[in-house]
N, C-alpha and C positions, 0 to 999 in steps of 0.2 A: 504494500500500500504506500501511499505518498501523503505528505502534508499539504499538497496542493502545488500549483505552479508548473504542472506538466514536466516533471523530471524524467519521464520515460519509463513508467511502470510497465506498460504493455510491451514495449520493446525489450525491456530487461527480462520480463517473464518469458517471452518467446525465445530470446537468445539462450536463456537458461534451459528451456525445454529442449531445444534443438541439440544441445550439447550435454544434456543430463546423463550421468553415468549408468542409468538403469531405466527400465520402462517408466514413462511419465505421462501425466495428463495435465495440459495447460487449460485451466478453467477460467473463463472470463466472467468474473463475479462483480464487475464494476456496475453499480446501479445507474450510472450515467450512460451506459451503452458500451457495446463491444466494438472492436476494430478489426478482428481477424477476417470476418467474412468479406469485407471490402478492401482489406489490406493485403496481407500475405496470401490469402486464399483467392484474391482477385475476383470475387463474385462467382466462383465455380462451384460453390456449395449453396443449396437452396436456403433462403433466409428463414424458412420455417424450421430448420434444424438447429437445435441448440438449447440454451437455458430456458427460454420461454416455453418452448414445446415440452421440455422435460417437466416444468412446473405444472403444466396443464395435465399431462398424462399421469404424473405422480399423484395429483389431486384426485384423479379418478380411481387410481389403483395404488393406494399408499403402501399396501403390503408388498408390492413389487417395485418399490422406488429405486433400489440399487440396480436391478436388472434393466429398468427403463432408461436409466442414465446411459448405459452402454450403447443403446440404440441411437443416442443423440451425439455421439462422439465422431469426429472426423480425423483422418490421419494427416499429419504434417510431414511425414517422411515416407520413403518407399517401403520400409520394413514394418511399419505399423507399430513401432515401439514408442513413437511420440504422437500422442493423440491430443485433441483439443475439444473443449466444450465451448462452441461459439456463444457469445454473450447476447444481451438484449440489442435489438435493432432500433429501439426508440426509447429514450429516457422516460417517457410517460408510462412505459410498462413496469417501471420499478415498483410503483405502489401496488400493482397487481400481484407481485410475487413476494411482497414483504413478509407474509406469513409462511412462505415456502422455504425460507433460508435454513431453518433447522433440518428440514428434510434433505435439502441440497447438501448441507454439511455432512449429514449421516451417510448419504449415498456416496459422496466423494471419499469418505473415510473407508468405505466398504470395497472400493475398487482395488484390484490386484496390481497397483502401481503407485508410485509416488505422485503427489498432486502439487502443482504450483498454481495457486489461486491468485489471479489478478483482481484485487479488490478496489483498485482505483484510489480515489481520495477519501480519506476517513473524515466524515462530518458527523453531525449529531442528528441527522434525519432518521425517521422511522424506517426508511427503506434500505438502510445500510445492512450489509451482509455480516452482521455481528456474530451470528452463529458460526460462520465459516472462520472468522478471525479468532473467536474464542476456542474453537476446536483445533486450531493449527498448532503443531508442535514447535514451529519456529515462525516468527513474523519478521520479515525484512522490510524495513522502512527505506524506501528508495528516495534519495534526495541529492541535489547538487550541493557541493560544499560552499554555499553562500550564506551570508548572515540572514537574509530573508527566509530561506528554506529552513535553516537551523532554528530560527525563532518560531516558525510555524510548526515545527516538529515537536516542540516542547509539550504543547497541549495534547498532541496525538499520542505521545509517549505515555502521558498520564492516563489517557483513555484506554490504551492497550494494556497497560499494567493492571488496571481495574478489571479488564476482561479475562485475563489469564496469567498474570504475573509478569514481572519485568525481566526475569532471567532468560526468557525465550526470545527476547527482542535483539535484533542485530541491525546494523546499518549497511546499506548498499549504496555507495556513492557513484554518481554518474557525471561524466563530463568535467569541464574545467570549473573553477570557482575561485573564491578569494581566501579560503582557509585550508589548512593542511588536514590530512587524515587525523592526525593526533589531536588537533584543535577541535575538530567536529566531535570526535569520540569523547573528549574531555567535557565539552559543553553539554552534551546530552547524557553523559555517563552510560554509554552503550558502546559495545565493541563494534568496530567496522569489520564486517566479514570479508568484503571485497570491494574493489574499485573497477568500474567498467569505463573504458575510454570513450572519448568523443569520436566515434566512427560514423560520420554522417551518411556515408554511402551504404553501409550495411544497415544502419538504422532506417533509412528510407525504404530499403527492400523489405524489412521486417514489419514496418508500420504501414507502408503504403503500397507495397508490392512493386516498387520501382526498381528495375534492373533484372538481372538473371540470377536464378537461385544457385546455379553452379558456381557462382563467384563468392558464395557465402563463406566457404572455407578459407578464403584469402584475407578476410577482414580481421582487424585486431579485436573487434567487439566479440566475435564468437570464440576467439582464442582465450580472451579474458573470461568470458562466460563459462567456459569449460572448467577453468581453475576455480571460479566462484562457485560453481555447482558442487564441486568436491568439498569446498570449505563449508557450504551451507549444509550439505548432507552430513558432514562431520559434526556440525553443531547439533543437528537433529539427533544423531547417535549419542552424543554426549548428554543431551537432555533426557534421553529415554533410558540411560543406563541406571540400574538400581543403585541407590546410595550405599556406600560401605558402612559396616556396622560402627566403625570408629567415628565416621563422619556424622552419624546420626545421633551421637551422644551429646 
């Protein structure tokens, strides 16, 4: 998620998904709308497939929510190990699925793959995917290392800490800024898991479908995303390990 200001949450989520070290699902849970259908997928997938259709079908058959989700996924790679759940096509749909977020979170957790959920900007509205955020093992706050973004992140850190604890929070810095990694981490008191470079060519392909997909492997963004994915997965593993007896005393 982001504190606002469009730091590239969706681009980061897709980059991480395409380079993730194991089967993964990139789920567009941004209530303001998804970008995959008209971006990387270039309009080649029906707009009826995705989060909204899942919410409708799951509402009709709640006992089969996890199985229904699988029918709404599309492949982002040739091997079918990187799947995506396209998001809303109209921000006005957000209020219609507000009560469906707990079912979405449960269905995502039941999938036989890791899940990268793009939750967009965290606000205080009722349509926010709070159930998805509260159920996440790790929450990455994506932001540029600027004073404005760090300032906006403070309140979001407090909101996320109330949802599920502060220890699971990490920072994912994108592009250039005015402050160092160390300064941002100190200001928010949260570790920086990784830094993604300002690779406008690759970002344009991931967000808007501009360019050729075969050129993806040449970009610095995907190379950095591969390393970032390993670090994020390591953070998840550390968070899920049982505490030692000595540490519990």
